[in-house]
C-alpha positions, 0 to 999 in steps of 0.5 A: 593110331593114324592120329599119332602118326600124323602127329609124328609127321608134324613133329618131324616137320616142325623140327626142321627149318627146311622144307625137306627131311630124310629119315631112316626107319629101322628095327628088328624083324622075324622073316619067318613070322610076320606077326613078330615084325616090329611094325616099320613098314606099317609106320611108313605106310600110315605116314604115307597114306594115312591108312593102316593095313594088316596086309604088309609084306616083310621088307627085303633090303629096303623100301624108299618112299617120298611123302609130301604133306603141305609144303613139307617133303619127307624122304623115308628109308624103310630098312629090313630088320632081318639079321642079314640086313642089319649091317646095311642100317648104317648105310641108309642112316648116314646123312639122314635128319633122324633115325626112327627105331621101331621095337615090338613092345610086346616081344620082350624076348627080343629086347636084348637084341634090339638094345644091342643092335640099336647101340651098335648102329648109334656107335657108328661115327657117321651117325654122331648127333643124328636125332633118334625117335624110338617107337614102342609098337603094339601097345594094344597087345597084352603084356607090352612094355610101357615107355619107361621100361623101353627106356630102361631095357634099351638103355636110352637114358645112356645115349648122349650127344643126340636128341632121343625121344621114346613113344608107345604106339599101337592100333586103337581097338576102337578105331577098327 
């Protein structure tokens, strides 16, 4: 998993001509059950430190992190996914170089809500043309949705006017 996130960081680095980029990481979260979190903060922690940990506290409002790798600086907004904070997503996505939408690929009951919230966000005029990276997290969990299913259920193939990529990620059981 750490290798994948290093690859994602390098991808972000390669698509920008400047030495700095800013991204927002959004996605659903269930504050009452941490096991049902999408994995946004874990993603940010792995990019920042190269370490994965099970001890992650749910984000309240937002977290900001600046990561330097070589001559590239990545500013990352990790925005809470509880329903009461979703109206803030646009504020933290406005002016960024890319939006990362993290979805729990094993929590199929939340796919409709994830699709709705993602399209609500992308429908904001201030986000026109901002590239989108969708990460289907928890591919190590039995019954997870593969990328092709995420593309379909989240209606990623209907998104126009921006670059869209979708990948499946998860903890590699052999690395723990």
